[in-house]
Structure formats: C-alpha cells, structure tokens
N, C-alpha and C positions, 0 to 999 in steps of 0.2 A: 439205665433205660427200661423202660414199662412198657407193657403192649396195649393197644386199645382193643377190646371186644364190644364187638356188637350185638347187645343180649336183645332179642324182641321175640314176643310171643306174638304168631300170626295161625291165619285159616288155612285150611287145606288150597281155598283160592289165593295164598298168598298175599292177603290185606293186614295190617295191623292194626285196622281200625275200620269200624263199619259204615255205614253211612249214619250222617249226623255225627261223626267222631264217636262214636260208640265202640266203649272198650269192655263193659260189664261182663261178656263174655269171657273173657281172661281170668276173670277170678270164680266162675261157677265151673263145678265139677271133679274134676281130680284131687284131691286131697294131697295124695304124693307129689302130684307135678305142681302144685302151691307152694309144697315145702320146700322141692329142690329150688325155686325162685325165690325163696326167701334165704337159703344156703349160697347159692350162686351170689346174691347182694353181698354176703358177708368177705365174700372173696374180692371186692373192689376196694384200693384203696381210694379211688375220685370216682362218681356218680356224676357223669355229663349227660349234658340233655339241651334241645334248644328251647326257644324265647317261649311258646307256646306251653309245650309240657312244663318249664320250669312255671309259669305261672299258675298252673292248675295244681302242678304237685305240691308248691309251697303253700298253697291256701287251703290243701287238704291233707298234707303230711305232718303238719305241724300239731296239729292235735288230735289226730288218729290214734287209734289203739289199739288196732290189728297185728299179726303179725309179722307185717312187713315194716310197721311204723319204727321199731329200734334201729335195723341198718339205714333207712332211707333219711331218717334224721340227724345220726351220729356219723354217718360217714359224709368229708366234707364231699363238697358240689362244685361242679364248674358248669356255667352255662354258656353257649354260643348266640350271641345276641349283638346285631348290629347297633341297638341302644345304648348298649355302654352301661354303667353303673348304676341307669336308670332301671334297668330292671330289676333292680333289686329292692324296690320298692314294693313288687308285690310280695315280695317274703316279709320286709319291715311292716308292712299294712296289716297283715293277719297278726303279727306280736302286737301292733300297738293297741289294735281291735281288744286284747285281754285286759288292757285298763278301763276300772270301774265296771267291767261288765262281767259278774259272775255267773251268770248265764251261760255264757260260752264255756265249752270245753278248755279244759288248762290246756298249755304248751307241755308236749311231751320232751324228755329229755333230749337233748342236742336240737333240740327248736331252731337254736340263734343261730346253724350253718348253713342256712337257708340264706339268711340275710348275711354271712358272712363269703359267700361262695365267690367262688375266682370267674369274672366276667372275660370271654374270648370274643371280642369284638372285629380282630383282626382279621389278614387273609387265613381261610379256613384252614389250610396245610402247615403255614407258620404258625399257628395257634398250637395245633396237635403236634406238632414237631416240639415246641416248648414242654408242653405237657408230658410227652411222652421222655423227656431228656431228664426227670425228676425222680427221683428216687421214690421204690415202694411198691405195693401191688398194683394189680394193672389198672387201668380204666374203664369203667364199663359204662357203655352209653346205653341210657335208657329209652329214650324216644326224641323227638319225633321223629314223624315219617320224613320230613323234609329234611333233617340234617342228617338220618342215616342215607337217604340217597344222595347228598351230598359228598357223605364221607364214601359208599363205596364207589361214585362215580370215579373219583379222585384218588383211587388204589390206598385208603388210609386204613383201612380196617384188618389190622394182625389174625383176628379169629372171629368167626361168627357162632353165636350159641343163639338157637333157631325153635322154641318150642312150639313145635306145630299142633294146634287143638283139633278134636274131629268137627270141624264144622265150616260148615260152606257159606260166605257172607254173601256171593253175589256180588256188591259193589263194594268200596271202600280204598283204603291208602294203602299202596303198593311202595315197595322200597327198594324195588330193582330197575326201575322205569325209565331212569336215567342214563342207565349203559351205555356206551358210545358203540361197544363191539362185544360179543360174548366173552365172558371170564370163566375160566376153569378153576372148580374149587376141590379139594382133594378132605375126604369126609376123616375127620380125626376122631370121633366117636359119634356113637348114639345111645339110645334109651327108652324103652318102650313102657309107659306109665300105665296101669292097669285098668284104668278108663279111656284108655286111647290114645293120648296124647302122646307126641314123639317127638324126644330132643334130637337135635341134630346139630353138632359140632364140625365147623369146616374151617380150613385155613387156605390161604391162597395157595394154587398149585405152583 
C-alpha cells in the first residue's frame, strides 16, 4: 500500500495559480526551493494530475531540458480524466510532431511515458484506492487545482507538501474551497528557504 501525496506550490494568499492560470511565479526566485522541488519529484513512484495539467505538461516536458525534465519524463504518470484513453492523444501528438521536423527540440529520455500514462476515468475514490493498492513509492499529485480540490474534499490525501512562496496574487485558483466542514491537519515538518519560501508538510489529524 502506498500513499497519495499532494505536492503544490502556492502563494501567501493560498492560490496555486494566478489570473489567467499564470504559474511563472513558481519558477522564479529561490534556487534552493527549486532544488527541493526536483528532489521531491524523485520521491514519486507515480506522478498524477488532472486532464488540463496533463495536456499542458505533456506538450512542454517531453522536449524540455530543465532540471525538472528528467523526473517529469521518466517517472510513470496517471491522468484523471473523464475522456478516457483519448486524453493520451495530447502526448502522442507531441511525439508525432517530431517526425520530419528537425527544427523542433528532440524528445527527452522517458518522453514516451506520457503517451503510456495510466488513465483513471472512473469514480475518483475507487481509482485512487486502486492506485494506492499497488506497491512502490508514493503517488505524488502535481495538479491541477480542480483535481486537488476533489481529492481534499473526499479526504483522499495522506500528506500535503505545500511550498508557500512569498508572493500575494490577489486572485487565482484555490484548492481548499470545496471543503464541506473545517478539517484539522497535523504539522509533520517544515523548512524555510533563504529567499522566503516555506515548505509546510501536513498530515490528516
């Protein structure tokens, strides 16, 4: 049995993306915080995400050469989507575009994992239970906000790893807005990075 970890970067006012789905602020600033995020990814046996995040990530990471690219490409994926296997076309399209197009950046090692992602299209709790029942390192959920809200509302998260950046967005996408009642958490760890980002690790009380 493995755990499901929700790993999200958020602003001081608790948004995981800004107006217009802006996430560039997540990659600005503290090199040590970014290094922790890469290290955290390698802790995963499976990277899970919603359909919108899957489309955007599949299109970007397959040809990226940043420090995040190796774990993002090489670790197996799961996508929660009511579309079923059709969602994988987003990943396959990027790979097909490489044929006869030398001007496009080459696919990175492990890029094929996007088109091979497990598609979870059934009941959320049942799908999560099946994934948790498998052996291996934890499931790390990266996004998006809608999936995170659903997991939180249904008490399916075993651990929260929240990296809070010293920025106030004013508007954006929250992840705790669908709770039907207050939920207590227990602080399991914290770390402050040199430029003000703070990692907070919580588990259900």
